[in-house]
C-alpha positions in Angstrom: 90.1 91.5 113.0 86.3 91.8 113.4 84.8 93.3 110.3 82.6 95.6 112.4 85.8 97.3 113.6 87.1 97.9 110.1 86.5 101.5 108.8 86.7 101.6 105.0 86.6 104.2 102.3 85.3 103.2 98.9 86.6 106.0 96.6 84.7 106.5 93.4 82.0 104.2 94.7 79.3 104.8 92.0 76.0 102.9 92.7 77.4 101.1 95.7 78.1 97.6 94.5 81.2 97.2 96.6 80.2 99.5 99.4 77.1 97.4 100.0 79.1 94.2 99.8 81.6 95.4 102.3 78.8 96.6 104.6 77.1 93.3 104.3 80.3 91.7 105.7 80.1 94.1 108.7 82.5 96.9 107.7 81.8 100.6 108.3 82.0 102.2 104.9 82.4 105.7 103.7 80.9 105.7 100.2 82.6 108.6 98.3 81.5 109.6 94.8 81.2 112.8 92.7 77.8 112.0 91.2 74.7 112.7 93.2 72.5 110.4 91.0 74.9 107.5 91.7 74.9 108.3 95.4 71.1 108.4 95.4 71.0 105.0 93.7 73.5 103.6 96.2 71.4 104.9 99.1 68.3 103.1 97.6 70.3 99.8 97.1 71.8 100.0 100.6 68.3 100.5 102.1 67.1 97.4 100.2 70.1 95.4 101.4 69.5 96.5 105.0 73.0 98.0 105.4 72.2 101.8 105.3 73.3 102.1 108.9 76.8 100.9 108.0 77.4 103.3 105.2 78.2 107.1 105.2 77.5 108.7 101.8 79.8 111.6 100.8 79.6 113.6 97.6 83.0 114.9 96.4 85.8 114.8 93.9 88.8 112.4 94.4 91.1 115.2 93.7 90.0 116.9 96.9 90.4 114.6 99.9 91.9 117.3 102.1 89.1 117.0 104.7 90.4 113.6 105.7 93.3 113.2 108.1 96.3 111.0 107.4 95.4 107.3 108.1 91.7 108.0 108.5 90.7 104.6 107.2 91.8 101.0 107.9 91.4 100.3 104.2 90.8 102.4 101.0 89.5 100.8 97.9 89.0 102.2 94.4 88.6 100.1 91.3 90.4 101.6 88.2 87.8 103.8 86.5 87.6 106.4 89.3 91.3 106.9 89.0 91.1 107.0 85.2 88.5 109.7 85.5 90.9 112.0 87.4 93.4 112.3 84.5 95.7 114.2 84.4 95.6 114.3 88.2 95.6 110.5 88.8 99.1 110.5 90.5 97.9 113.1 93.0 94.7 111.1 93.7 96.6 107.9 94.2 98.9 109.7 96.7 95.8 111.0 98.6 94.2 107.6 98.7 97.4 106.2 100.1 97.7 109.1 102.6 94.3 108.4 104.1 94.8 104.7 104.5 96.3 103.4 107.8 98.5 100.7 106.3 100.0 100.5 102.8 100.1 97.2 101.1 102.0 97.3 97.8 
C-alpha cells in the first residue's frame, strides 16, 4: 500500500514525534492530543520538518472519540502513556481506539 493512501490517527500524540515521522513517510495523520501547548509544539515541529500539509491537528480527550465514525482510520497508534492517563477509563478508551480503526491486529 502506498503510504500516501494511509490515513492514520495518532492518539495522545503530544509534541508530534511519531505524527511527524509517519507524515515524513507519506501518511496522512490526524494528530490528537488534549494539551494545546503540546499541539502548538507539534505544529511548530511539523512546519520545520515540512510535513504540516500531511497532518491534521485535533484537540480533545481520548475518552471522547464519538465524533469519529467506526473504521475512520486505516491505522490508530497510541503509545502507552496516553492510555495510562485515561485511568480509570482506559478500557473504554482502548475500545474506542479499536472502533475507529479499520482493521484490528491483535
